[in-house]
N, CA, C and O atoms as a MOPAC input file, in Angstrom:
PM7 MOZYME 1SCF
protein

 N     -1.45100 1     4.52800 1    -2.53100 1
 C     -2.14700 1     3.35200 1    -2.95600 1
 C     -2.70400 1     3.09700 1    -4.32800 1
 O     -3.48600 1     3.91300 1    -4.81500 1
 N     -2.36300 1     2.05800 1    -4.95600 1
 C     -1.93900 1     1.54100 1    -6.05300 1
 C     -2.98500 1     0.37500 1    -6.52400 1
 O     -2.73700 1    -0.76300 1    -6.12600 1
 N     -3.93300 1     0.54200 1    -7.19900 1
 C     -4.28200 1    -0.82600 1    -7.54200 1
 C     -3.78500 1    -1.80000 1    -8.88900 1
 O     -4.37700 1    -2.21600 1    -9.88500 1
 N     -2.32700 1    -1.93500 1    -8.34900 1
 C     -1.55600 1    -2.55500 1    -9.26600 1
 C     -0.54500 1    -3.65300 1    -8.32100 1
 O     -0.63300 1    -3.79300 1    -7.10100 1
 N      0.03800 1    -4.08700 1    -8.87000 1
 C      1.16500 1    -4.94100 1    -8.22500 1
 C      2.16400 1    -4.25900 1    -7.82200 1
 O      2.78100 1    -3.40000 1    -8.45200 1
 N      2.41300 1    -4.79100 1    -6.31500 1
 C      3.42400 1    -3.86900 1    -5.55600 1
 C      4.69700 1    -4.43000 1    -6.30800 1
 O      4.96900 1    -3.37600 1    -6.88300 1
 N      5.46500 1    -5.11500 1    -6.63900 1
 C      6.58200 1    -5.54100 1    -7.01000 1
 C      6.56900 1    -4.50500 1    -8.33900 1
 O      5.64100 1    -4.43300 1    -9.14500 1
 N      7.74800 1    -3.76200 1    -8.37700 1
 C      8.10800 1    -3.05800 1    -9.61200 1
 C      6.54600 1    -1.93300 1   -10.06900 1
 O      6.21400 1    -1.62000 1   -11.21300 1
 N      5.91600 1    -1.57300 1    -8.89600 1
 C      5.06800 1    -0.76100 1    -9.09800 1
 C      5.24300 1     0.73700 1    -8.84500 1
 O      6.23100 1     1.12800 1    -8.22300 1
 N      4.22100 1     1.68400 1    -9.35200 1
 C      4.64300 1     3.22500 1    -9.07700 1
 C      4.93200 1     3.31500 1    -7.79800 1
 O      5.93300 1     3.99100 1    -7.56000 1
 N      4.29700 1     2.78200 1    -6.74700 1
 C      4.57500 1     2.78100 1    -5.31600 1
 C      5.86000 1     2.76400 1    -4.78300 1
 O      6.30500 1     3.63800 1    -4.03800 1
 N      6.55200 1     1.61900 1    -5.21800 1
 C      7.95900 1     1.16300 1    -5.15500 1
 C      8.41400 1     2.11700 1    -5.50400 1
 O      8.85800 1     2.74900 1    -4.54600 1
 N      8.63100 1     2.86600 1    -6.94600 1
 C      9.18900 1     3.71700 1    -7.65300 1
 C      9.22600 1     4.78800 1    -6.91300 1
 O     10.33000 1     5.16500 1    -6.52200 1
 N      7.95000 1     5.58600 1    -6.51700 1
 C      7.88100 1     6.88000 1    -5.69400 1
 C      8.71100 1     6.69800 1    -4.90100 1
 O      9.76100 1     7.33900 1    -4.94300 1
 N      8.43600 1     5.67300 1    -3.86100 1
 C      9.13000 1     5.67500 1    -2.39600 1
 C     10.70800 1     5.87200 1    -2.47400 1
 O     11.35400 1     6.54000 1    -1.66700 1
 N     11.21300 1     5.20900 1    -3.53200 1
 C     12.60200 1     5.05000 1    -3.62200 1
 C     13.17600 1     6.41100 1    -3.83400 1
 O     14.12000 1     6.95600 1    -3.26300 1
 N     12.25700 1     6.91000 1    -4.95100 1
 C     12.63400 1     8.45700 1    -5.12900 1
 C     12.43500 1     9.51400 1    -4.25700 1
 O     12.73800 1    10.68000 1    -4.51000 1
 N     11.88200 1     9.08200 1    -3.14200 1
 C     11.43500 1     9.97500 1    -2.41300 1
 C     12.58600 1     9.69600 1    -0.90400 1
 O     13.27500 1    10.53900 1    -0.32800 1
 N     12.49700 1     8.78800 1    -0.71900 1
 C     13.78800 1     8.30800 1    -0.03900 1
 C     15.20100 1     8.60000 1    -0.23200 1
 O     16.04700 1     8.83700 1     0.63100 1
 N     15.33100 1     8.54500 1    -1.55500 1
 C     16.41900 1     9.33800 1    -2.18300 1
 C     16.84700 1    10.56200 1    -2.23000 1
 O     17.94300 1    10.83700 1    -1.74200 1
 N     16.11200 1    11.45300 1    -2.78600 1
 C     15.92600 1    12.79900 1    -2.55300 1
 C     15.68300 1    13.69200 1    -1.54300 1
 O     16.13300 1    14.83600 1    -1.47600 1
 N     14.81900 1    13.03700 1    -0.60200 1
 C     14.24500 1    14.15300 1     0.69500 1
 C     15.29400 1    13.29400 1     1.60300 1
 O     15.31300 1    13.69900 1     2.76500 1
 N     16.08100 1    12.31200 1     1.36700 1
 C     16.64300 1    11.55100 1     2.99300 1
 C     15.88100 1    11.17800 1     3.52100 1
 O     16.38900 1    10.85300 1     4.59400 1
 N     14.34900 1    10.84100 1     3.55700 1
 C     13.59100 1    10.40100 1     4.27500 1
 C     13.90800 1     8.80300 1     4.43100 1
 O     14.45900 1     8.16300 1     3.53600 1
 N     13.44800 1     8.17900 1     5.80800 1
 C     13.52200 1     6.96100 1     6.29800 1
 C     12.65300 1     6.01800 1     5.32600 1
 O     11.54900 1     6.44900 1     4.99200 1
 N     13.06700 1     4.76800 1     4.85000 1
 C     12.03400 1     4.06300 1     3.83000 1
 C     11.34200 1     3.49900 1     4.94700 1
 O     10.26900 1     3.00200 1     4.60400 1
 N     11.56500 1     3.41700 1     6.03100 1
 C     10.49600 1     2.87500 1     6.98000 1
 C      9.31200 1     3.80900 1     7.36900 1
 O      8.44000 1     3.55900 1     8.20100 1
 N      9.43200 1     4.84200 1     6.67300 1
 C      8.38700 1     5.69500 1     7.01200 1
 C      7.68600 1     6.13200 1     6.05300 1
 O      7.04100 1     7.16000 1     6.25900 1
 N      7.60700 1     5.45400 1     4.68300 1
 C      6.98100 1     5.13000 1     3.95800 1
 C      6.29100 1     3.68500 1     3.69400 1
 O      6.89400 1     2.63100 1     3.89000 1
 N      4.88800 1     3.76600 1     3.20100 1
 C      3.55700 1     2.93400 1     3.28100 1
 C      3.23100 1     2.88100 1     1.99900 1
 O      2.63200 1     3.75700 1     1.37500 1
 N      3.60100 1     1.90400 1     1.61100 1
 C      2.88900 1     1.17300 1     0.16500 1
 C      1.85900 1     0.48300 1     0.28900 1
 O      1.95600 1    -0.41700 1     1.12300 1
 N      0.62600 1     0.59900 1    -0.38700 1
 C     -0.84700 1    -0.26600 1    -0.55900 1
 C     -0.95200 1    -0.14100 1    -1.69200 1
 O     -1.17300 1     0.85700 1    -2.37700 1
 N     -0.65900 1    -2.06200 1    -2.15500 1
 C     -0.64400 1    -2.09800 1    -3.57100 1
 C     -1.11700 1    -3.86300 1    -3.49500 1
 O     -1.33900 1    -4.48900 1    -2.45900 1
 N     -1.17700 1    -4.34900 1    -4.79300 1
 C     -1.72900 1    -5.89100 1    -4.77700 1
 C     -0.36400 1    -6.40800 1    -4.41700 1
 O      0.64100 1    -6.00000 1    -5.00100 1
 N     -0.31900 1    -7.39300 1    -3.36500 1
 C      0.83100 1    -8.17300 1    -2.91800 1
 C      1.03100 1    -9.42400 1    -3.96400 1
 O      2.09100 1    -9.68700 1    -4.53000 1
 N     -0.04800 1   -10.05100 1    -4.08600 1
 C      0.11600 1   -11.25000 1    -5.11000 1
 C     -0.95600 1   -11.20000 1    -6.28200 1
 O     -2.18300 1   -11.25600 1    -6.19600 1
 N     -0.24800 1   -11.09600 1    -7.25600 1
 C     -0.79600 1   -11.05200 1    -8.45500 1
 C     -1.61500 1   -12.04600 1    -9.07200 1
 O     -2.25300 1   -11.87900 1   -10.11200 1
 N     -1.56400 1   -13.21400 1    -8.30400 1
 C     -2.35300 1   -14.30400 1    -8.76400 1
 C     -3.60800 1   -14.63300 1    -7.77100 1
 O     -3.72600 1   -15.63400 1    -7.06400 1
 N     -4.55400 1   -13.48700 1    -7.90200 1
 C     -5.68000 1   -13.80600 1    -6.95600 1
 C     -6.96100 1   -14.42900 1    -7.41800 1
 O     -7.28700 1   -14.00400 1    -8.52600 1
 N     -7.78000 1   -15.30200 1    -6.91000 1
 C     -8.92500 1   -15.73600 1    -7.19900 1
 C     -9.56900 1   -14.63400 1    -7.88900 1
 O     -9.16800 1   -13.47900 1    -7.74100 1
 N    -10.68600 1   -14.97500 1    -8.74100 1
 C    -11.79600 1   -14.25500 1    -9.38800 1
 C    -12.66500 1   -13.64100 1    -7.97200 1
 O    -12.60700 1   -14.14000 1    -6.84800 1
 N    -13.46400 1   -12.43600 1    -8.37300 1
 C    -14.67000 1   -12.67500 1    -6.95800 1
 C    -15.16000 1   -10.84700 1    -7.71000 1
 O    -14.76200 1   -10.31400 1    -8.74500 1
 N    -15.76600 1   -10.53200 1    -7.05500 1
 C    -16.46900 1    -9.50900 1    -6.97200 1
 C    -15.38500 1    -8.47900 1    -6.69700 1
 O    -14.21400 1    -8.80900 1    -6.50800 1
 N    -15.77000 1    -7.33800 1    -6.68400 1
 C    -14.95500 1    -6.14000 1    -6.42800 1
 C    -14.30600 1    -5.99900 1    -4.81400 1
 O    -13.14500 1    -6.00500 1    -4.40600 1
 N    -15.90100 1    -5.84500 1    -3.97500 1
 C    -15.52200 1    -5.36400 1    -2.68100 1
 C    -14.67300 1    -6.59400 1    -2.02400 1
 O    -14.05100 1    -6.41000 1    -0.97800 1
 N    -14.67600 1    -7.99900 1    -2.76200 1
 C    -14.18900 1    -9.05500 1    -2.10900 1
 C    -12.67900 1    -8.71600 1    -2.14400 1
 O    -12.02100 1    -8.45800 1    -1.13600 1
 N    -12.23500 1    -8.74100 1    -3.31100 1
 C    -11.32100 1    -8.08300 1    -3.71800 1
 C    -10.51400 1    -7.36300 1    -3.41800 1
 O     -9.31600 1    -7.64300 1    -3.46200 1
 N    -11.02900 1    -6.16500 1    -3.00800 1
 C    -10.63900 1    -4.72000 1    -2.37500 1
 C    -10.42300 1    -5.45900 1    -0.81200 1
 O     -9.26600 1    -5.38000 1    -0.39800 1
 N    -11.14100 1    -5.97400 1    -0.15200 1
 C    -11.09600 1    -6.55700 1     0.92800 1
 C     -9.79300 1    -7.43000 1     1.17500 1
 O     -8.98900 1    -7.31500 1     2.10000 1
 N     -9.78400 1    -8.10800 1     0.38000 1
 C     -8.07900 1    -9.36000 1     0.16800 1
 C     -7.10800 1    -8.40500 1     0.36200 1
 O     -6.28700 1    -8.53900 1     1.27000 1
 N     -7.09900 1    -7.07600 1    -0.67700 1
 C     -6.01700 1    -6.70700 1    -0.72300 1
 C     -5.79400 1    -5.50900 1     0.37000 1
 O     -4.68400 1    -5.05500 1     0.65000 1
 N     -6.78500 1    -5.15900 1     0.82800 1
 C     -6.55200 1    -4.16000 1     2.33200 1
 C     -7.22500 1    -2.87000 1     1.58900 1
 O     -6.87400 1    -1.78500 1     2.05400 1
 N     -7.93700 1    -2.84600 1     0.74500 1
 C     -8.55500 1    -1.34900 1     0.17400 1
 C     -9.62300 1    -0.89400 1     0.42600 1
 O    -10.10400 1    -0.00400 1    -0.27700 1
 N    -10.21900 1    -1.36800 1     1.43200 1
 C    -11.80000 1    -1.33200 1     1.91100 1
 C    -11.40500 1     0.35300 1     2.96300 1
 O    -10.49900 1     0.59000 1     3.76200 1
 N    -12.38200 1     1.07800 1     2.54000 1
 C    -11.95400 1     2.29800 1     3.80100 1
 C    -11.77600 1     2.09300 1     5.28800 1
 O    -10.92100 1     2.82100 1     5.79200 1
 N    -12.36200 1     1.30900 1     6.04700 1
 C    -12.43800 1     0.98000 1     7.12400 1
 C    -10.65800 1    -0.10700 1     7.38200 1
 O    -10.22900 1    -0.29700 1     8.52000 1
 N    -10.21100 1    -0.43500 1     6.62500 1
 C     -9.30600 1    -1.10300 1     6.55000 1
 C     -7.78400 1    -0.16000 1     6.42000 1
 O     -6.79200 1    -0.68500 1     6.92700 1
 N     -7.65400 1     0.92100 1     5.89000 1
 C     -7.20200 1     2.40600 1     5.08200 1
 C     -7.15900 1     3.02900 1     6.50400 1
 O     -6.07700 1     3.37700 1     6.97900 1
 N     -8.63400 1     3.21200 1     7.37500 1
 C     -8.23000 1     4.13900 1     8.57700 1
 C     -7.73100 1     3.30200 1     9.78600 1
 O     -7.38500 1     3.84300 1    10.83600 1
 N     -7.70900 1     2.01200 1     9.60000 1
 C     -6.96700 1     1.28600 1    10.82300 1
 C     -5.71800 1     1.35100 1    10.50300 1
 O     -4.96400 1     1.27600 1    11.47200 1
 N     -5.11000 1     1.49000 1     9.25400 1
 C     -3.50500 1     1.42200 1     9.00400 1
 C     -3.21700 1     2.61700 1     9.15100 1
 O     -2.20100 1     2.80700 1     9.82000 1
 N     -3.81600 1     3.64200 1     8.71500 1
 C     -3.55600 1     5.20000 1     9.35000 1
 C     -3.60200 1     5.67700 1    10.78300 1
 O     -2.92800 1     6.53700 1    11.35100 1
 N     -4.67700 1     4.81200 1    11.26600 1
 C     -4.73500 1     4.77900 1    13.06400 1
 C     -3.41800 1     4.18200 1    13.66500 1
 O     -2.81800 1     4.67100 1    14.62300 1
 N     -3.08100 1     3.16300 1    13.03800 1
 C     -1.88900 1     2.72700 1    13.44700 1
 C     -0.39700 1     3.10100 1    13.29400 1
 O      0.49400 1     2.87800 1    14.11400 1
 N     -0.30100 1     3.64300 1    12.23200 1
 C      0.60800 1     4.76200 1    11.80800 1
 C      0.91200 1     5.81100 1    12.79800 1
 O      2.06500 1     6.05000 1    13.15500 1
 N     -0.19400 1     6.48000 1    13.27300 1
 C     -0.37700 1     7.59700 1    13.67800 1
 C      0.27500 1     7.54600 1    15.15800 1
 O      0.95000 1     8.42400 1    15.69600 1
 N     -0.16800 1     6.07200 1    15.75900 1
 C      0.26400 1     5.82200 1    17.19500 1
 C      1.58100 1     5.68500 1    17.25300 1
 O      2.01800 1     5.93700 1    18.37600 1
 N      2.74400 1     5.24500 1    16.11700 1
 C      3.60800 1     5.22400 1    16.10300 1
 C      4.44500 1     6.30500 1    15.88800 1
 O      5.66500 1     6.14200 1    15.91100 1
 N      3.90300 1     7.48100 1    15.66500 1
 C      4.41600 1     8.65300 1    15.60300 1
 C      4.65800 1     9.33100 1    16.91500 1
 O      5.14900 1    10.45900 1    16.94500 1

């Protein structure tokens, strides 16, 4: 997870390095970052919710990933 923009962010760089050096499949890595850099202003909770950074959203994603395995 990063509070930065996905495109060109550290998450993408780490995922590429892990996939290249550890031979892991790219679809097994999930990047949670800001998809749209041009968001409206708002309070932190609203922005976190928009980006999927709230604990219930993260827990739901982890649960979904766990079901896939």
